[in-house]
N, CA, C, O and the ligand as a Tripos MOL2 file, in Angstrom:
@<TRIPOS>MOLECULE
protein
  281   279    71     0     0
PROTEIN
NO_CHARGES

@<TRIPOS>ATOM
      1 N          54.0870   63.5890    5.0110 N.3       1 MET1
      2 CA         53.4110   64.5660    5.6610 C.3       1 MET1
      3 C          53.0590   64.3150    7.1160 C.2       1 MET1
      4 O          52.8600   65.2250    7.9200 O.2       1 MET1
      5 N          52.9940   63.0150    7.4020 N.am      2 GLN2
      6 CA         52.6900   62.7180    8.7490 C.3       2 GLN2
      7 C          53.6400   63.1110    9.7740 C.2       2 GLN2
      8 O          53.2760   63.2570   10.9400 O.2       2 GLN2
      9 N          54.9590   63.3080    9.3640 N.am      3 GLU3
     10 CA         56.0460   63.7570   10.3330 C.3       3 GLU3
     11 C          55.6490   65.0580   11.1320 C.2       3 GLU3
     12 O          55.9180   65.2180   12.3220 O.2       3 GLU3
     13 N          54.9890   65.9550   10.3530 N.am      4 THR4
     14 CA         54.6540   67.1060   11.0530 C.3       4 THR4
     15 C          53.7880   66.8850   12.3230 C.2       4 THR4
     16 O          53.8380   67.7090   13.2360 O.2       4 THR4
     17 N          53.0280   65.8320   12.3940 N.am      5 LEU5
     18 CA         52.3120   65.5670   13.6190 C.3       5 LEU5
     19 C          53.1900   65.4150   14.8160 C.2       5 LEU5
     20 O          52.7850   65.6210   15.9600 O.2       5 LEU5
     21 N          54.4160   65.0430   14.5150 N.am      6 PHE6
     22 CA         55.3360   64.7240   15.6780 C.3       6 PHE6
     23 C          56.4280   65.8870   15.8380 C.2       6 PHE6
     24 O          57.4180   65.7480   16.5560 O.2       6 PHE6
     25 N          56.1760   66.9510   15.1620 N.am      7 ASP7
     26 CA         57.2240   67.9330   15.1680 C.3       7 ASP7
     27 C          57.1820   68.8510   16.5280 C.2       7 ASP7
     28 O          58.0580   69.6790   16.7800 O.2       7 ASP7
     29 N          56.1670   68.6240   17.2830 N.am      8 PHE8
     30 CA         56.2100   69.3670   18.4950 C.3       8 PHE8
     31 C          57.1000   68.7140   19.5290 C.2       8 PHE8
     32 O          57.1610   67.4870   19.6190 O.2       8 PHE8
     33 N          57.8170   69.5560   20.3380 N.am      9 PRO9
     34 CA         58.5300   68.9780   21.4450 C.3       9 PRO9
     35 C          57.5780   68.4790   22.4600 C.2       9 PRO9
     36 O          56.4560   68.9720   22.5750 O.2       9 PRO9
     37 N          58.0250   67.4670   23.2290 N.am     10 PRO10
     38 CA         57.0970   66.9830   24.2280 C.3      10 PRO10
     39 C          56.8180   68.1190   25.3040 C.2      10 PRO10
     40 O          57.6550   68.9680   25.6100 O.2      10 PRO10
     41 N          55.6980   68.0440   25.7750 N.am     11 LYS11
     42 CA         55.3370   68.9860   26.6850 C.3      11 LYS11
     43 C          56.1940   68.9580   28.0590 C.2      11 LYS11
     44 O          56.2900   67.9310   28.7310 O.2      11 LYS11
     45 N          56.7580   70.0860   28.3840 N.am     12 PRO12
     46 CA         57.5110   70.1200   29.6080 C.3      12 PRO12
     47 C          56.7600   69.7920   30.8000 C.2      12 PRO12
     48 O          55.6440   70.2960   30.9210 O.2      12 PRO12
     49 N          57.2390   68.9640   31.7670 N.am     13 PRO13
     50 CA         56.5030   68.6650   32.9490 C.3      13 PRO13
     51 C          56.1420   70.0120   33.7570 C.2      13 PRO13
     52 O          56.9720   70.6790   34.3740 O.2      13 PRO13
     53 N          54.7840   70.2970   33.6540 N.am     14 LYS14
     54 CA         54.4410   71.4170   34.3840 C.3      14 LYS14
     55 C          55.4160   72.5960   34.6430 C.2      14 LYS14
     56 O          55.7350   73.0230   35.7530 O.2      14 LYS14
     57 N          55.8470   73.0600   33.4100 N.am     15 SER15
     58 CA         56.8170   74.1940   33.4330 C.3      15 SER15
     59 C          56.2620   75.3150   34.2170 C.2      15 SER15
     60 O          55.0490   75.5280   34.2440 O.2      15 SER15
     61 N          57.1490   76.0610   34.8770 N.am     16 ARG16
     62 CA         56.7240   77.1430   35.7390 C.3      16 ARG16
     63 C          56.0070   78.1680   34.8780 C.2      16 ARG16
     64 O          56.3180   78.4740   33.7270 O.2      16 ARG16
     65 N          55.0740   78.6200   35.5480 N.am     17 GLU17
     66 CA         54.0980   79.5780   34.9170 C.3      17 GLU17
     67 C          54.4950   81.0580   35.5170 C.2      17 GLU17
     68 O          54.5280   81.2650   36.7300 O.2      17 GLU17
     69 N          54.7690   81.9830   34.6130 N.am     18 PHE18
     70 CA         54.9930   83.2440   35.1590 C.3      18 PHE18
     71 C          53.7740   83.9230   35.5880 C.2      18 PHE18
     72 O          52.8190   83.9080   34.8130 O.2      18 PHE18
     73 N          53.6700   84.5160   36.7090 N.am     19 LYS19
     74 CA         52.5210   85.1070   37.2190 C.3      19 LYS19
     75 C          52.6980   86.5120   37.4300 C.2      19 LYS19
     76 O          53.7580   87.0050   37.8170 O.2      19 LYS19
     77 N          51.5950   87.1920   37.1570 N.am     20 ALA20
     78 CA         51.5350   88.6290   37.6500 C.3      20 ALA20
     79 C          50.8780   88.7130   39.0290 C.2      20 ALA20
     80 O          49.8510   88.0830   39.2810 O.2      20 ALA20
     81 N          51.4670   89.4760   39.8860 N.am     21 HIS21
     82 CA         50.9430   89.6380   41.1950 C.3      21 HIS21
     83 C          50.2260   90.8670   41.5250 C.2      21 HIS21
     84 O          50.4380   91.9010   40.8920 O.2      21 HIS21
     85 N          49.3570   90.8030   42.5190 N.am     22 VAL22
     86 CA         48.5890   91.9520   42.8180 C.3      22 VAL22
     87 C          49.4920   93.0900   43.3610 C.2      22 VAL22
     88 O          50.3540   92.8620   44.2100 O.2      22 VAL22
     89 N          49.2700   94.3060   42.8530 N.am     23 ILE23
     90 CA         50.0070   95.4020   43.4360 C.3      23 ILE23
     91 C          48.9850   96.4080   44.0130 C.2      23 ILE23
     92 O          49.3410   97.3660   44.7000 O.2      23 ILE23
     93 N          47.7900   96.1630   43.7220 N.am     24 ASP24
     94 CA         46.8090   97.0110   44.3340 C.3      24 ASP24
     95 C          45.4300   96.3290   44.3470 C.2      24 ASP24
     96 O          45.2140   95.4970   43.4650 O.2      24 ASP24
     97 N          44.5020   96.5860   45.2300 N.am     25 ALA25
     98 CA         43.2240   95.9890   45.2200 C.3      25 ALA25
     99 C          42.1560   97.0750   45.7330 C.2      25 ALA25
    100 O          42.4700   97.9830   46.5030 O.2      25 ALA25
    101 N          40.9990   96.9060   45.2800 N.am     26 GLY26
    102 CA         40.0670   97.8060   45.6490 C.3      26 GLY26
    103 C          38.6020   97.4870   45.1870 C.2      26 GLY26
    104 O          38.3270   96.3130   44.9410 O.2      26 GLY26
    105 N          37.7850   98.3170   45.0740 N.am     27 SER27
    106 CA         36.3740   97.9880   44.7150 C.3      27 SER27
    107 C          36.0010   98.8670   43.5260 C.2      27 SER27
    108 O          36.3450  100.0480   43.4700 O.2      27 SER27
    109 N          35.3270   98.2950   42.6290 N.am     28 ALA28
    110 CA         34.8090   99.0830   41.5150 C.3      28 ALA28
    111 C          33.6120   99.9840   41.9280 C.2      28 ALA28
    112 O          32.9190   99.6620   42.8920 O.2      28 ALA28
    113 N          33.3870  100.9970   41.2840 N.am     29 PRO29
    114 CA         32.2900  101.9330   41.7530 C.3      29 PRO29
    115 C          31.0050  101.2260   42.1200 C.2      29 PRO29
    116 O          30.2500  101.6660   42.9880 O.2      29 PRO29
    117 N          30.7590  100.0300   41.3840 N.am     30 ASP30
    118 CA         29.5760   99.2610   41.7500 C.3      30 ASP30
    119 C          29.7100   98.4250   42.9000 C.2      30 ASP30
    120 O          28.7310   97.8110   43.3260 O.2      30 ASP30
    121 N          30.9290   98.3370   43.4860 N.am     31 GLY31
    122 CA         31.1750   97.5410   44.6630 C.3      31 GLY31
    123 C          31.8140   96.2210   44.5210 C.2      31 GLY31
    124 O          32.2000   95.5820   45.5000 O.2      31 GLY31
    125 N          31.9360   95.7810   43.2240 N.am     32 SER32
    126 CA         32.5090   94.5740   42.9530 C.3      32 SER32
    127 C          34.1080   94.6510   43.1910 C.2      32 SER32
    128 O          34.7400   95.6660   42.8990 O.2      32 SER32
    129 N          34.6690   93.5820   43.7040 N.am     33 PRO33
    130 CA         36.0700   93.5910   44.0340 C.3      33 PRO33
    131 C          36.9960   93.5200   42.7340 C.2      33 PRO33
    132 O          36.7620   92.7400   41.8110 O.2      33 PRO33
    133 N          37.9090   94.2790   42.7500 N.am     34 ILE34
    134 CA         38.8000   94.4600   41.5820 C.3      34 ILE34
    135 C          40.2580   94.4270   42.1520 C.2      34 ILE34
    136 O          40.5020   94.6240   43.3420 O.2      34 ILE34
    137 N          41.1490   94.1770   41.2590 N.am     35 ALA35
    138 CA         42.5850   94.0870   41.6730 C.3      35 ALA35
    139 C          43.3660   94.5590   40.4640 C.2      35 ALA35
    140 O          42.9360   94.5290   39.3100 O.2      35 ALA35
    141 N          44.5990   95.0140   40.8550 N.am     36 HIS36
    142 CA         45.4930   95.3760   39.7100 C.3      36 HIS36
    143 C          46.6670   94.6160   39.8660 C.2      36 HIS36
    144 O          47.3100   94.5590   40.9150 O.2      36 HIS36
    145 N          46.9780   93.9640   38.6970 N.am     37 PHE37
    146 CA         48.2520   92.9490   38.6310 C.3      37 PHE37
    147 C          49.3240   93.4950   37.9610 C.2      37 PHE37
    148 O          49.0660   94.2910   37.0590 O.2      37 PHE37
    149 N          50.5890   93.2090   38.2370 N.am     38 GLU38
    150 CA         51.6950   93.5350   37.5920 C.3      38 GLU38
    151 C          52.6550   92.3130   37.4340 C.2      38 GLU38
    152 O          52.7240   91.5170   38.3700 O.2      38 GLU38
    153 N          53.3180   92.1380   36.4290 N.am     39 CYS39
    154 CA         54.3190   91.0480   36.2460 C.3      39 CYS39
    155 C          55.7380   91.7570   36.6250 C.2      39 CYS39
    156 O          56.1050   92.7700   36.0310 O.2      39 CYS39
    157 N          56.4570   91.1890   37.5920 N.am     40 SER40
    158 CA         57.6360   91.6910   38.0140 C.3      40 SER40
    159 C          58.7090   91.3750   36.9860 C.2      40 SER40
    160 O          59.7660   92.0030   37.0330 O.2      40 SER40
    161 N          58.5150   90.4720   36.0890 N.am     41 ARG41
    162 CA         59.4560   89.9550   35.2510 C.3      41 ARG41
    163 C          59.4980   90.9070   33.9900 C.2      41 ARG41
    164 O          60.5580   91.3650   33.5640 O.2      41 ARG41
    165 N          58.3120   91.1600   33.4450 N.am     42 CYS42
    166 CA         58.2720   92.0390   32.1400 C.3      42 CYS42
    167 C          57.5000   93.3100   32.3040 C.2      42 CYS42
    168 O          57.2810   94.0600   31.3530 O.2      42 CYS42
    169 N          57.0860   93.5430   33.5350 N.am     43 ASP43
    170 CA         56.2190   94.8370   33.7210 C.3      43 ASP43
    171 C          54.9260   94.8490   33.0400 C.2      43 ASP43
    172 O          54.3080   95.8980   32.8570 O.2      43 ASP43
    173 N          54.4600   93.5850   32.6220 N.am     44 TRP44
    174 CA         53.0790   93.6840   32.1670 C.3      44 TRP44
    175 C          52.1500   94.1320   33.1660 C.2      44 TRP44
    176 O          52.3650   93.9060   34.3560 O.2      44 TRP44
    177 N          51.0700   94.7880   32.7440 N.am     45 ASP45
    178 CA         50.2560   95.5310   33.5600 C.3      45 ASP45
    179 C          48.8070   95.1380   33.2100 C.2      45 ASP45
    180 O          48.3320   95.3980   32.1050 O.2      45 ASP45
    181 N          48.1160   94.5040   34.1800 N.am     46 SER46
    182 CA         46.7240   93.9410   33.7760 C.3      46 SER46
    183 C          45.8310   95.0840   33.8810 C.2      46 SER46
    184 O          44.7160   94.9390   33.3810 O.2      46 SER46
    185 N          46.1020   96.1600   34.4210 N.am     47 GLY47
    186 CA         45.1610   97.2330   34.7220 C.3      47 GLY47
    187 C          44.0590   96.6330   35.7400 C.2      47 GLY47
    188 O          44.2550   95.5210   36.2300 O.2      47 GLY47
    189 N          43.0590   97.2720   36.0120 N.am     48 TRP48
    190 CA         42.0590   96.8980   37.0100 C.3      48 TRP48
    191 C          41.1400   95.8120   36.4120 C.2      48 TRP48
    192 O          40.5000   96.0070   35.3780 O.2      48 TRP48
    193 N          41.1090   94.7110   37.0800 N.am     49 VAL49
    194 CA         40.4540   93.5890   36.5140 C.3      49 VAL49
    195 C          39.5910   93.0500   37.6720 C.2      49 VAL49
    196 O          39.8690   93.3630   38.8290 O.2      49 VAL49
    197 N          38.5640   92.2580   37.3860 N.am     50 ASP50
    198 CA         37.7880   91.6380   38.3890 C.3      50 ASP50
    199 C          38.6200   90.6120   39.1890 C.2      50 ASP50
    200 O          39.4030   89.7950   38.7030 O.2      50 ASP50
    201 N          38.3280   90.7840   40.4790 N.am     51 CYS51
    202 CA         38.9690   89.8930   41.3150 C.3      51 CYS51
    203 C          38.0820   89.0670   42.2290 C.2      51 CYS51
    204 O          38.0300   89.4040   43.4120 O.2      51 CYS51
    205 N          37.4030   88.0590   41.8250 N.am     52 PRO52
    206 CA         36.2400   87.4190   42.4760 C.3      52 PRO52
    207 C          36.5760   87.0560   43.9570 C.2      52 PRO52
    208 O          35.7150   87.1940   44.8260 O.2      52 PRO52
    209 N          37.8110   86.5980   44.2400 N.am     53 THR53
    210 CA         38.0750   86.0880   45.5050 C.3      53 THR53
    211 C          39.3990   86.6340   45.9400 C.2      53 THR53
    212 O          40.2150   86.9680   45.0810 O.2      53 THR53
    213 N          39.6910   86.7570   47.3270 N.am     54 VAL54
    214 CA         40.9110   87.1450   47.8900 C.3      54 VAL54
    215 C          42.0400   86.1900   47.3340 C.2      54 VAL54
    216 O          43.1060   86.6160   46.8890 O.2      54 VAL54
    217 N          41.6770   84.7840   47.4080 N.am     55 THR55
    218 CA         42.5930   83.8390   46.9800 C.3      55 THR55
    219 C          43.0340   83.9790   45.4500 C.2      55 THR55
    220 O          44.1890   83.7420   45.0950 O.2      55 THR55
    221 N          42.1990   84.3130   44.7220 N.am     56 TYR56
    222 CA         42.3780   84.6710   43.3090 C.3      56 TYR56
    223 C          43.4760   85.7430   43.2180 C.2      56 TYR56
    224 O          44.4300   85.6250   42.4490 O.2      56 TYR56
    225 N          43.3070   86.7550   44.0050 N.am     57 GLY57
    226 CA         44.2390   87.8250   43.9740 C.3      57 GLY57
    227 C          45.5300   87.4040   44.4640 C.2      57 GLY57
    228 O          46.5330   87.7490   43.8390 O.2      57 GLY57
    229 N          45.6360   86.6310   45.6070 N.am     58 LYS58
    230 CA         46.8390   86.2310   46.1400 C.3      58 LYS58
    231 C          47.7030   85.2650   45.2810 C.2      58 LYS58
    232 O          48.9330   85.2730   45.3170 O.2      58 LYS58
    233 N          47.0360   84.5160   44.5830 N.am     59 ARG59
    234 CA         47.6830   83.4360   43.5760 C.3      59 ARG59
    235 C          48.3550   84.1960   42.4650 C.2      59 ARG59
    236 O          49.3720   83.7920   41.9020 O.2      59 ARG59
    237 N          47.7220   85.3340   42.1740 N.am     60 GLY60
    238 CA         48.2730   86.0360   40.9200 C.3      60 GLY60
    239 C          47.6120   85.4260   39.6110 C.2      60 GLY60
    240 O          46.9820   84.3690   39.6590 O.2      60 GLY60
    241 N          47.7710   86.0720   38.5640 N.am     61 ILE61
    242 CA         47.2040   85.6560   37.3130 C.3      61 ILE61
    243 C          48.3230   85.4360   36.3460 C.2      61 ILE61
    244 O          49.3070   86.1680   36.4490 O.2      61 ILE61
    245 N          48.2910   84.4980   35.4010 N.am     62 PRO62
    246 CA         49.3430   84.2640   34.4080 C.3      62 PRO62
    247 C          49.5750   85.4640   33.6130 C.2      62 PRO62
    248 O          48.6600   86.1240   33.1210 O.2      62 PRO62
    249 N          50.8820   85.7510   33.4890 N.am     63 CYS63
    250 CA         51.2670   86.8520   32.5960 C.3      63 CYS63
    251 C          51.1050   86.5130   31.1540 C.2      63 CYS63
    252 O          51.7330   85.5220   30.7820 O.2      63 CYS63
    253 N          50.4420   87.0930   30.3390 N.am     64 PRO64
    254 CA         50.1790   86.7520   28.8980 C.3      64 PRO64
    255 C          51.4470   86.9240   28.1100 C.2      64 PRO64
    256 O          51.6770   86.2290   27.1200 O.2      64 PRO64
    257 N          52.2720   87.8530   28.5500 N.am     65 ALA65
    258 CA         53.5200   88.0520   27.7000 C.3      65 ALA65
    259 C          54.6970   87.0460   28.0790 C.2      65 ALA65
    260 O          55.3780   86.5320   27.1930 O.2      65 ALA65
    261 N          54.9000   86.7960   29.3860 N.am     66 CYS66
    262 CA         55.9840   85.8610   29.7520 C.3      66 CYS66
    263 C          55.5740   84.4840   29.3270 C.2      66 CYS66
    264 O          56.4420   83.7810   28.8090 O.2      66 CYS66
    265 N          54.3600   84.0050   29.4810 N.am     67 ASN67
    266 CA         53.9420   82.5870   29.1460 C.3      67 ASN67
    267 C          53.9240   82.3290   27.6840 C.2      67 ASN67
    268 O          53.6850   81.1890   27.2850 O.2      67 ASN67
    269 N          54.1620   83.3190   26.8380 N.am     68 GLN68
    270 CA         54.1130   83.2150   25.3760 C.3      68 GLN68
    271 C          55.4100   82.6090   24.9860 C.2      68 GLN68
    272 O          55.4860   81.7110   24.1470 O.2      68 GLN68
    273 N          56.4540   83.1290   25.6250 N.am     69 GLN69
    274 CA         57.8480   82.7140   25.1900 C.3      69 GLN69
    275 C          58.2870   81.4310   25.9510 C.2      69 GLN69
    276 O          58.2880   81.3630   27.1800 O.2      69 GLN69
    277 N          58.6490   80.4440   25.1440 N.am     70 LEU70
    278 CA         58.8840   79.1200   25.6920 C.3      70 LEU70
    279 C          60.4220   78.9620   25.6770 C.2      70 LEU70
    280 O          60.9400   77.9250   26.0880 O.2      70 LEU70
    281 ZN         55.5650   88.9680   32.3800 Zn       71 ZN71
@<TRIPOS>BOND
     1     1     2 1
     2     2     3 1
     3     3     4 2
     4     3     5 am
     5     5     6 1
     6     6     7 1
     7     7     8 2
     8     7     9 am
     9     9    10 1
    10    10    11 1
    11    11    12 2
    12    11    13 am
    13    13    14 1
    14    14    15 1
    15    15    16 2
    16    15    17 am
    17    17    18 1
    18    18    19 1
    19    19    20 2
    20    19    21 am
    21    21    22 1
    22    22    23 1
    23    23    24 2
    24    23    25 am
    25    25    26 1
    26    26    27 1
    27    27    28 2
    28    27    29 am
    29    29    30 1
    30    30    31 1
    31    31    32 2
    32    31    33 am
    33    33    34 1
    34    34    35 1
    35    35    36 2
    36    35    37 am
    37    37    38 1
    38    38    39 1
    39    39    40 2
    40    39    41 am
    41    41    42 1
    42    42    43 1
    43    43    44 2
    44    43    45 am
    45    45    46 1
    46    46    47 1
    47    47    48 2
    48    47    49 am
    49    49    50 1
    50    50    51 1
    51    51    52 2
    52    51    53 am
    53    53    54 1
    54    54    55 1
    55    55    56 2
    56    55    57 am
    57    57    58 1
    58    58    59 1
    59    59    60 2
    60    59    61 am
    61    61    62 1
    62    62    63 1
    63    63    64 2
    64    63    65 am
    65    65    66 1
    66    66    67 1
    67    67    68 2
    68    67    69 am
    69    69    70 1
    70    70    71 1
    71    71    72 2
    72    71    73 am
    73    73    74 1
    74    74    75 1
    75    75    76 2
    76    75    77 am
    77    77    78 1
    78    78    79 1
    79    79    80 2
    80    79    81 am
    81    81    82 1
    82    82    83 1
    83    83    84 2
    84    83    85 am
    85    85    86 1
    86    86    87 1
    87    87    88 2
    88    87    89 am
    89    89    90 1
    90    90    91 1
    91    91    92 2
    92    91    93 am
    93    93    94 1
    94    94    95 1
    95    95    96 2
    96    95    97 am
    97    97    98 1
    98    98    99 1
    99    99   100 2
   100    99   101 am
   101   101   102 1
   102   102   103 1
   103   103   104 2
   104   103   105 am
   105   105   106 1
   106   106   107 1
   107   107   108 2
   108   107   109 am
   109   109   110 1
   110   110   111 1
   111   111   112 2
   112   111   113 am
   113   113   114 1
   114   114   115 1
   115   115   116 2
   116   115   117 am
   117   117   118 1
   118   118   119 1
   119   119   120 2
   120   119   121 am
   121   121   122 1
   122   122   123 1
   123   123   124 2
   124   123   125 am
   125   125   126 1
   126   126   127 1
   127   127   128 2
   128   127   129 am
   129   129   130 1
   130   130   131 1
   131   131   132 2
   132   131   133 am
   133   133   134 1
   134   134   135 1
   135   135   136 2
   136   135   137 am
   137   137   138 1
   138   138   139 1
   139   139   140 2
   140   139   141 am
   141   141   142 1
   142   142   143 1
   143   143   144 2
   144   143   145 am
   145   145   146 1
   146   146   147 1
   147   147   148 2
   148   147   149 am
   149   149   150 1
   150   150   151 1
   151   151   152 2
   152   151   153 am
   153   153   154 1
   154   154   155 1
   155   155   156 2
   156   155   157 am
   157   157   158 1
   158   158   159 1
   159   159   160 2
   160   159   161 am
   161   161   162 1
   162   162   163 1
   163   163   164 2
   164   163   165 am
   165   165   166 1
   166   166   167 1
   167   167   168 2
   168   167   169 am
   169   169   170 1
   170   170   171 1
   171   171   172 2
   172   171   173 am
   173   173   174 1
   174   174   175 1
   175   175   176 2
   176   175   177 am
   177   177   178 1
   178   178   179 1
   179   179   180 2
   180   179   181 am
   181   181   182 1
   182   182   183 1
   183   183   184 2
   184   183   185 am
   185   185   186 1
   186   186   187 1
   187   187   188 2
   188   187   189 am
   189   189   190 1
   190   190   191 1
   191   191   192 2
   192   191   193 am
   193   193   194 1
   194   194   195 1
   195   195   196 2
   196   195   197 am
   197   197   198 1
   198   198   199 1
   199   199   200 2
   200   199   201 am
   201   201   202 1
   202   202   203 1
   203   203   204 2
   204   203   205 am
   205   205   206 1
   206   206   207 1
   207   207   208 2
   208   207   209 am
   209   209   210 1
   210   210   211 1
   211   211   212 2
   212   211   213 am
   213   213   214 1
   214   214   215 1
   215   215   216 2
   216   215   217 am
   217   217   218 1
   218   218   219 1
   219   219   220 2
   220   219   221 am
   221   221   222 1
   222   222   223 1
   223   223   224 2
   224   223   225 am
   225   225   226 1
   226   226   227 1
   227   227   228 2
   228   227   229 am
   229   229   230 1
   230   230   231 1
   231   231   232 2
   232   231   233 am
   233   233   234 1
   234   234   235 1
   235   235   236 2
   236   235   237 am
   237   237   238 1
   238   238   239 1
   239   239   240 2
   240   239   241 am
   241   241   242 1
   242   242   243 1
   243   243   244 2
   244   243   245 am
   245   245   246 1
   246   246   247 1
   247   247   248 2
   248   247   249 am
   249   249   250 1
   250   250   251 1
   251   251   252 2
   252   251   253 am
   253   253   254 1
   254   254   255 1
   255   255   256 2
   256   255   257 am
   257   257   258 1
   258   258   259 1
   259   259   260 2
   260   259   261 am
   261   261   262 1
   262   262   263 1
   263   263   264 2
   264   263   265 am
   265   265   266 1
   266   266   267 1
   267   267   268 2
   268   267   269 am
   269   269   270 1
   270   270   271 1
   271   271   272 2
   272   271   273 am
   273   273   274 1
   274   274   275 1
   275   275   276 2
   276   275   277 am
   277   277   278 1
   278   278   279 1
   279   279   280 2
@<TRIPOS>SUBSTRUCTURE
     1 MET1         2 RESIDUE 1 A MET
     2 GLN2         6 RESIDUE 1 A GLN
     3 GLU3        10 RESIDUE 1 A GLU
     4 THR4        14 RESIDUE 1 A THR
     5 LEU5        18 RESIDUE 1 A LEU
     6 PHE6        22 RESIDUE 1 A PHE
     7 ASP7        26 RESIDUE 1 A ASP
     8 PHE8        30 RESIDUE 1 A PHE
     9 PRO9        34 RESIDUE 1 A PRO
    10 PRO10       38 RESIDUE 1 A PRO
    11 LYS11       42 RESIDUE 1 A LYS
    12 PRO12       46 RESIDUE 1 A PRO
    13 PRO13       50 RESIDUE 1 A PRO
    14 LYS14       54 RESIDUE 1 A LYS
    15 SER15       58 RESIDUE 1 A SER
    16 ARG16       62 RESIDUE 1 A ARG
    17 GLU17       66 RESIDUE 1 A GLU
    18 PHE18       70 RESIDUE 1 A PHE
    19 LYS19       74 RESIDUE 1 A LYS
    20 ALA20       78 RESIDUE 1 A ALA
    21 HIS21       82 RESIDUE 1 A HIS
    22 VAL22       86 RESIDUE 1 A VAL
    23 ILE23       90 RESIDUE 1 A ILE
    24 ASP24       94 RESIDUE 1 A ASP
    25 ALA25       98 RESIDUE 1 A ALA
    26 GLY26      102 RESIDUE 1 A GLY
    27 SER27      106 RESIDUE 1 A SER
    28 ALA28      110 RESIDUE 1 A ALA
    29 PRO29      114 RESIDUE 1 A PRO
    30 ASP30      118 RESIDUE 1 A ASP
    31 GLY31      122 RESIDUE 1 A GLY
    32 SER32      126 RESIDUE 1 A SER
    33 PRO33      130 RESIDUE 1 A PRO
    34 ILE34      134 RESIDUE 1 A ILE
    35 ALA35      138 RESIDUE 1 A ALA
    36 HIS36      142 RESIDUE 1 A HIS
    37 PHE37      146 RESIDUE 1 A PHE
    38 GLU38      150 RESIDUE 1 A GLU
    39 CYS39      154 RESIDUE 1 A CYS
    40 SER40      158 RESIDUE 1 A SER
    41 ARG41      162 RESIDUE 1 A ARG
    42 CYS42      166 RESIDUE 1 A CYS
    43 ASP43      170 RESIDUE 1 A ASP
    44 TRP44      174 RESIDUE 1 A TRP
    45 ASP45      178 RESIDUE 1 A ASP
    46 SER46      182 RESIDUE 1 A SER
    47 GLY47      186 RESIDUE 1 A GLY
    48 TRP48      190 RESIDUE 1 A TRP
    49 VAL49      194 RESIDUE 1 A VAL
    50 ASP50      198 RESIDUE 1 A ASP
    51 CYS51      202 RESIDUE 1 A CYS
    52 PRO52      206 RESIDUE 1 A PRO
    53 THR53      210 RESIDUE 1 A THR
    54 VAL54      214 RESIDUE 1 A VAL
    55 THR55      218 RESIDUE 1 A THR
    56 TYR56      222 RESIDUE 1 A TYR
    57 GLY57      226 RESIDUE 1 A GLY
    58 LYS58      230 RESIDUE 1 A LYS
    59 ARG59      234 RESIDUE 1 A ARG
    60 GLY60      238 RESIDUE 1 A GLY
    61 ILE61      242 RESIDUE 1 A ILE
    62 PRO62      246 RESIDUE 1 A PRO
    63 CYS63      250 RESIDUE 1 A CYS
    64 PRO64      254 RESIDUE 1 A PRO
    65 ALA65      258 RESIDUE 1 A ALA
    66 CYS66      262 RESIDUE 1 A CYS
    67 ASN67      266 RESIDUE 1 A ASN
    68 GLN68      270 RESIDUE 1 A GLN
    69 GLN69      274 RESIDUE 1 A GLN
    70 LEU70      278 RESIDUE 1 A LEU
    71 ZN71       281 GROUP 0 **** ****
């Protein structure tokens, strides 16, 4: 039964992470900054989410759909 402990492939070296990028940005009714992200690979759409900083928006956020498939 010990074998299963080693059944996982070694972690790939910092494999590329698929990111969703900002397609729109604005402010929520309460004034807090929000942004709308979309993945160009699979068209995943984040909807409007909090975007605490401009850098955060520019970096993009990981696409949950694309990063699932290895
Ligand atoms: Zn995606």
